[in-house]
N, C-alpha and C positions, 0 to 999 in steps of 0.2 A: 505493500500500500504507500502510497504516495503523498501525504497531504501536505499544504502549504497555509501557513496563518498570519496574518499582518495584522496588527493592533495598536492602536494609538488610545488610550482609554477617552480620552476628552473628546471624541468623534468619532469612533465605533471601528469593525474589524472588517476584513475581508477574510475567509477560509475558501479552501480548494481542494476536494480530496479526491484522489484516484484509485480506489480497489479494483484488483486485477485478481481474476483465478480462470485455472484452466483444468476441468474435472471431467473423466468420459469424455472426451471428446466434444466438448460443449465450452465454448469459451466466453468470459461473461468481465464485462468491462463496465463501472460503474462511475460515473463525474457527479462531484455533490459542490454546489458551490452557493456561498451563505455571506451577506453582506449585513452589516448595520452601523447605520449614522443614527447620532445623537445632535439636534438641534435646537436651543432653545426649548427644552422641554419636550421638542419633536422628537419621536423615535420611526425611523423606518426599519423595517426588517425585509430583506428580500431573501429566498431559498429559490433554490432549482434545484432539480436530481435529474439524471439523465443517466438512462440501464438500458445497454445494447448485450445480444445474448448470439452466438452463432453456435448451431450444428450443423450435422449432415443432411437433415431435412427442413430445418427451421432457426427463421432469423427474426429476433424479436427487437420491438423500440419501444422504450416509457421514457416517458418526457413528465414531470410534473413541477409545475413553476408554482409559488407561489409570497404574498406580499402582505405586511403588516405595517398600518400606519396609525400612528397612536401618539393623543397628547395631553401632559397631567395638567389637569386644571387645579393651578396655584389655591384659588379662591373656596375650593372643596376640601381641600387638606389633601391627597392622596387618589381621588378621583382620576380614570384615567379612561378618554373617550378616545374611541378607535376605531377602523376598518380592517378588515379581512377577508384576503380573496384566496382562493386555490383551483387548479384547476389539474387535469391530467387528461394524458393523449398517451392510445396505447396501439400499437402496428405490429401484425404479425405475418409474417413472411413464407408461405409454405412451397416448396419444391416440389415437383413431381417427380417420379424417378422410373 
C-alpha cells in the first residue's frame, strides 16, 4: 500500500492512498483521496474512492465521490449546520469466451 498525507492543522489536509493486491488471477487496485479545508468556521471535506478489478472474465470499476460542507454557528455555541452529498457509480464489463 502507498499512502501520502499532507497536513497543515490550521488549513486542512490532503490524503491519497493506493492499496494494490493480486490473488487467484484477480488484480485489484483502489485509490482513495480525501481533502479537508477549514476557514472562518467553515469545514469542507471532499472524499472519493475509485476501485478497479480485473480477472479473466470480468473487469469492474467503482467510483464513490462524497462531500460535506458545514459551518459552526458561534451564537448557538457548538451548533453546526451543513450539507452532505454522496453518489456511487458501478460498472461491470463481462468478456465472452
